[in-house]
N, C-alpha and C positions, 0 to 999 in steps of 0.2 A: 537560893537553893536550900538554905536551912529551913525556910518555911515549908517547902515541899517535903523535906525529911520529917518535919514535925507532923505534917498532915498524913504522911505515908511512912510511918516508922519502919515498916517491913518491906520497903520498896526493893532493896537489894536482894533480900531473900525471895521475894515474889518474882523478880526478874530471873534469878537463878533457877527457881522452880519451873518457870515457863520454858526456859531453855532445856531443862531436863525433860519436860513433857514433849517438846518438839523432837528431841533426839530419840525419845522412846517410841515414837509412832513409826512403825515400819513404812507406812505409805508416804511419810514426809521425808524419809531418809534420801529419797531420790532427788529432792528439791534442794537448791542452794539456800540455806537459811542464814548465810553470812550477813545479808542486809538486816535481818531481824536481830541477829546477835549485835551488830554494830549499833543499831538504834537503841537496843536495851542497855548497852554499855554507856551510851551517851545520856540516857535517861537518868542514870545513877551517878554520872560523873560530876565532880564539883566544878568543872570548867565547861565552857561552851564556846561555840564558834559563831562569829558574825561574818557574813560575806557582803562585800560591797561590789556590785557589778554595774557596769554601764559603759557607754561608748567613750572613746578617747576624748579628753577635755570636757567631761560632763560635770566635774566638780567633786569627784569621789575623794580625792586627797584633801581638798578644802573642807569637806564635810567631816572627815576623820579628824583633821586638825582642830576644827571647831568643837567637836564632841570631846576631844582630849584636852581642850583649852591650852594647846601648845602647838608650835610649828614643828611637828615631828616629820611629816612627809613633804617632799618638794611639790609645789604646785605653781601654776602660772602666775598667780597673785604674788607669791613670794619672789618669783623671778623678776617681777616688775619693780619691786622695792629695792 
């Protein structure tokens, strides 16, 4: 994230200005700009979300445990041992 802030030092101000412009346009006031606001907040946030999705017993917990290099989540492999 720090690399992005170094590349775009005015990112927060640019996002704030974009929201101001969206709110200032009368034609856009009738639209729900909540998704845009959410996306812009995430763009300047120091944290991010990762989602693991898949069917039951697909190995999601095992993958997360491997990425974290610890047995944090219960998985079938842990139950066997």
